[in-house]
N, C-alpha and C positions, 0 to 999 in steps of 0.2 A: 632448333630454336633454343637459346639459353634460358635457364630458369628465371633470371631477372626480367627478361623480355616477356615471358609468359605471365609472370606476376603483374607486370605493368599493364599488359593488355587486358587481363581478366580481373585483376584487383588493383584499381588505381590507388595511389598513395593515400587518398582520403579514406577509402574503404579499409585499407590496412590499418590506418590510424584508429578507425572506429573499432576494429577487432582487437587491437592492442589495448585500447581504453576499456573495452568490455572485459577483457581478461584481467586487467589491473583492478577494475571495480569489483569483479567477482572475488578476487583474492582478498581485497579490503573488506567486502561484505562478509565473507566466511570468517575472517579474522575477528571482526566486530562481534559476530554472533558466537564465536568460540569463547569470547570473554564473558558472555552472559551479562549483558548491559543492565544490571539491576538498577543503576542510577537513572537510566532512561526508561526502562520498562515500568517500574513501580509508579512513578508520577503519571505516566501516560495511561496506564491501566486504571489508576484511580480516577483520573480525569474522565476517561471514557465511561466508567461506571457511574460517576456522579451525574454526568450530563445525559446518560441513558435513562436514569431514574427521573430526572427533571422532564425529559421528553415524554416518558410514559405517564407521569403524573399530570401533564397538561391535558390529557385526553380522558381523565376520569374525574368524578365528582369530588373525591377526597384523596389526599396523598397516601394511597395504599401501597405504593411502591417505595422501597427503601434500599439502600446499599450499605454493605459492610465489607470491610477489608479483612479477608481471612486467608489462611493457607489451605490449599486443596492438596490432597494426597498426590504425591509425585511432582509437585511444583516447587521450584526453588525460591520463587518470590510470591508474595501474597497476591491473591486475585480479588477482583471486585465481585462479591456475591450480590445478586439482585434478588430481593424478596418481594413477595406480594402477600400482604397481611401475615407477615412472619413465616411464610412458606417459601423456601428456596425455589426459584424457578430457573435461573441460569447463573453461570459464573463467567466472568471475562478474565481470561488468562493472558499471559504475555503474548501468546500467538494470536490472540484476538484483538489486540489493541491497535492494529493498523500499521505498526512500524514496518513489518515485513512488506506489506503492500506499498508503503511509501518508499522503501529502499529500492524496490523493483522499479518503481516509477522514476526515481532519482537516477538509476542506472541508465535508463533510456535517454534522459536529458543530458547526463554527463557524457555519454559516448558520442553524441552527434555534434558536429561543429556548429557553433553559433556564438554570438557575442555574449559577454558575461552578464550584461544587464538583462538581456532576453532570457538567458538561462535562469537567472535569479528570479525574474518575474514568474516564469513557469514553475519553478521549484516552490515558490511561496503559494502561488495559485493552486498547484497540485496538492500541497500539504493541507491547505484549508479545505479543499473539496474532498479529498480522501478522508480527512478526519471527520468532517460532518457526515459524509456518507457512511462511515464506520459506526458512528453513534446511531444513525438511523437504522443501520443493519442490526446492531445489538438490541435496540428497542423492538424492532420487528421480530427478532428471534425470541425475545422474552415473551412477547404477545403470542406468538405461534406456539411456544412451549406451554404457555398457560391455557390456551383455549383450543389448540389444534395439534396436540402432541404427535399425532401420527405423521404430520408433515414436517416436523422439526428437522429430522436428519436430511431430508431432501433439500429443504431450504438452506440449512447450514452448509452441507457438503457440496451443493451444486448451485442452486439459484443465486444465492448472494455472492458466491465466488465469481460467477459469470457477470453479475452486476458490477462488482468491484473492479475486476480486471477489464471488463468492457469499458468502464469509465476511464481507467488508466490508458487504455488503447486510444480512446477518443481524445484525451488530453495530449497524448503523444502525437497523434495525427495533426492536431492544431499546431503543436510545436514544430512539426516537420514542414508545415506549409511554406515556410520561408527558408528552409535549409537548401543550399545549393552545393552539390559535390563537384569539385574541380578535378579534371584529368590533367595530366602533364601537357597534353596537346591542346589545352585551353578550351576543350569542349565541356560544356556544363551538363551534368547529369541532374536534372531537376526532379525533385519530389514535389508532388502537388500539394 
């Protein structure tokens, strides 16, 4: 059996197209982060820091939480330092601003076939949900670091990563509900 026939039987053209798009998006993603997008990271990190403190201050009697933009050792861009009564409790760096999570979600949407309007809808919906969830995550981590420091590393390294990527997975599953993969012999491979 020739290789082309094997590829067609096991990897329909749509699946091969998905894999090629995934490879292209991965190269694009690595190139963007190689450039260290300071023009994107700084405003996003500042925005997350600002709204994290607003969220934290809504649950206390006085505005005890504040945010300052400062450089942290080893960081190339300023991070948002969250303070509670002038005591540093957490900092939001470039890796915590939600851009990486959004880019991973964007790769899922980009790789699968669908109409441009539908993709655009899910990209905007995903960006809003991921951004709001990231602000809630940062506020929760600040609260945990302030009152339950022994749980901070478990919450940061595991719990909230599962929540973020679980949400991305759920959004992607909703996106896939109407995706139909076509084979050359016109049989549809349906994703629920």
